[in-house]
N, C-alpha and C positions, 0 to 999 in steps of 0.2 A: 751851449753844446755845439758840436760839429756834426752835422747830419749829411748823409749821402743819399741821393735818390737814383735808383736805376730806372732810366726811362729813355726812350728813343726820341721823343718829341717834347722839348721843354716848353713849347708854346701852347700846349693843351691847357684848357681852363683849369682842370684838376691840379696840374703840376704847378702852374703859376700861383694858384691859391695856396698850395702848401708852402711854396717859397715865401709868399706874403705873410702867412701865419707864423712861420718860423722866424722870419726877420722881425716881425712885430713883437715877438717875445725875446728878442736879443740873441737868437741863435743864427748860425750860418747853415745854409743848405745848398750843397753843390749837386748839380744834375749831370750824370755821365751816361753816355749811350752804352747800353748793356752790351751790344754786339762789338763795341770797340775795346772792351775789357779783355784782358787775357790773364791767365793764372799760372803761378809758379807753385806746383803741387809738390811739396817736399816736407819731410818729417820735421816737426817742431818749428818750422818757419814758413807757414803758408803766406803767400803774397798775392795781391791783385794789382795789375798795372792797367792804366788807362792811356792808350797810345804808348808813350815811353815813360810816363810818370807813375811812380809807385803810389798807391792810394793807402795812406796811413793816417792815424790819429782820429778816426771817426768814432763817435759814440753810438751812433745808430744808423741803420740803413732802411730806407723805405723802398720796397720792391714794387715798381709799377711795370710789371713784365707783361708784354703783349702775349696773347694766346699763341700767336704764330711762332714765338721764340721761347716757348715754355722750357724746352729741354736745356738750351744753353743758358737761359736766364736763371733757372734754378741751380745750375752748376756754379754760376758766378755768386749767387746768393749763399750757397753752401760754403763757398770759400770764405766769405765774410764771416759766416757763423763760426767756422773753424778758427778764425782770427779773433773771436771773442766780441765781435761787433753785434750790438743788439738789433735783431730784425723786427720791424713792425709786425710783419707776418712771417712765420717761419717757412722754410722751404717745404717741409713735410706737409703742412697745412695747405699751402698753395697747390702742391702736387695732388693732394686728395681732391680739392675742389675742381681742378681742371679736368680730372678724369670723371666724366658724367656718370659712367657706370659705377665706378668705385664710390663716388659720393652718394649715389642713391642707395647702394648697399649699406653704407655706414649710417645714413639717416634712418633706413629701415631697421637696422640693428638696434638703434636707440629709440625706436617707437615713435618717430616723428612722422606726422601726416604727410603722405605722398599720393600723387595720382597712381592708379594701378599701372605698373610698368613691366614690360616684357623685353627680353633680349634673347635673340636666337641667331645662329649662324647660317642655317640652311633656309633658303627662300621657299623651299617646299613646305616649310612649317608655318607659312603665313596664316593659313586658315586657323590653325591651332592657337597661334599668337593672338589673333583677333578675338577668338573666343575668350581667352584669358583676360584680355584688356576690356572686353565688353563693347567692342565697336563693330562696324563703323558707326559714326565717324571716329577716327583716331588721329593722334598727332605722331608724326614720324620725325625723329631728330637724328642728325649726324652727331656722333659722340664728340667730334672736334669742332662743332659749330659755335659761333659767338654772335651776340647782338641780333639774334633772330635769324641769322643766315643758316641755311641747312635745316630749316624747320618747315614741315609740310603738313597741311591738314588734308587728310584723305576721307571723303565723306561717303564713299561706297566701297563695297568689297573688291570690286574690280580695280578701282583707282588705288586702293591700299596695296593690293597685290602688285600692281604695276610699279608703284613707287619703291616698294621693298625690293623687287627684282632688279630695278634700275640701279639702286644704291649698292646692292650686293654684287651686281655685275661689274660695278666700278671698284669693287674690293674695299668698300668703306663700311665701317661699323655703325649700326643704328640702334636706337631705342624706339620702341613703340609704346605710346602712352595713352591712357584714357583721356578723352576730350571732356574738359569741365565746361559744359555748355552754360551752366548757371553763372559762370564768372562774367559772361557777357562781354568778352574782349577786354576786360580790365584785370590788372593785377596790382599787388602791393609790393613796393620795395621798402623793406625795413633796414635802416642803416645801423649796424651794430659796431660799437666801439667799446672795447674793454668789458664785454659781457653785459652791456646795456644798450637798448634801442635808443639812440639819440635823436633820430628823425625818421619820418615815414611819409611816403607819398603814394598816391593812387595814380597809376598810369593807365591811360585809355588808348586803345589802338585807333589808328586812322580809319576813316570810313571804309567799310568793306574789308578791314584787316583784322584777323583774329590775334595777331601778335601785338603786344602793347609796347614793344621797345621804342624808346625815344628816338633811336637812330633810324627807325623805320616810319617816322612821322607821327608817332604817338604824342600825347600831351600828358602833363603831370599836374596834380593838385595836392596840397597837404591833406592828410587824413589822420583821424584819431583811431588808432587800432585798438582791438579788444585785448583783454588780458591774455586770452588764449593765443592770439596772434603774436603778442609780444613774447610770450614764453616760447612759442615755436621758433621764432627768429633767434632768440638767445641760445636755445638748445641746438639749433642747426649750426650756429657759429662754433659752439663748443665741440660738436661732433667732428667738425672739420679741423679744429685746432687753430682757428683764426681769431686774431685780436680785432681786426677791422675787416668788415665785409658787408656786402649788400645781399640780403636774403629776399628772394623773389617768391611770393606766395600768391595763391589763388584762393578765393572764398568759395568753397564747395558746400554741397548740402550736408557733408559729413565733417565740416570744420575746415580750418586752414590746411592747405597742402603746399609743400615746398616744391618749387620747380627748379630752382638753381641757387647755389651759393657762390657769389662772385667775390673773388679775393682781391680784385683791383677795381672796385666800383667807381664810376665817374661821380664827381662832386657837383657838376653844373646843374643837373636836373634837380637834385634834392635840395641844394642850397637856394636855388631860385624859386623852387616851389614852396619851401618852408620858411625861408629867411633865416635859417639856423646856420651858424658858423661852424660847419662840420670840420673844415680844415683846421680851425683852431682847436677843436676838441681832440683831433688826432695828434696834434703837436703836444697838447696837454698830457695825453696818454703817454707819449714818448718821454716827456719830462719826468713822469712818475716812475717809469719802468726801465729806462735805458741806463742801467748801471754797468760798469765794466765787466765783461765776461758773462753777463746774464743771458745765456742761451740755454734752453732746456736740454736736459740729458737725452730727451727723446730725439732732438735734432742731431746732437753729436753722435748718438749711437746708430741712427738709422739712415741718415743722409737723404 
């Protein structure tokens, strides 16, 4: 097969591993910088160019689109979908997962465990929001934040109000969430491929850090997750419409709660922690599903 990856940095561990896995199975995998692609949007003959070269003949596309370029990256991915190229994750699913508010609403609709979450526009409603969430302490998140950036723990009423007012004064949107104290600064990342959890790790935050992101100095170990946690991860992936994703969960007193569904999860942490060839499993999934024109009607119709 001929596979294309949309990614800006070919030297990242995840991207190099996917190239290695594809090559080991006899496929070719080309990496192109998403921002250097441009599109010819025309009836019956959609095209994508990379610099001056027309990108044709690909069986599948792997979107590794950074959060900062979501809008343009999804436009490029949609163009490939219109060309009938099979997407590892469809643009609709990625768009859902990148919108923290929408993703929480979709997960709630499907009855998936979540921390109590509130969203409001007016800073004057801070006290009411805190009552709904049951804090302080509370976690305040930027809707556009990634890798733990833009996540603040407010442990008093005054600090929560100050943080909310500061964020809203900067005209950014935030979520206020219940703080799951019993998680103890640990979370679980379950890696889902094709409706199955193929690997899972427990991430522990650095000393004095309530966020467990590996990018923020956290550590990871393999973990055997419960049947309920496995089911929660699979259902969360399905709710987003993602074939491949990392589902981040906390162990709360009322069962697993989903914090985020990541549509472009890194492979380094989970592969090194578990020893599982996740990159190979992703390529196996593409082999089974990347038939010409196999793009869902949902994607074609809704963009």
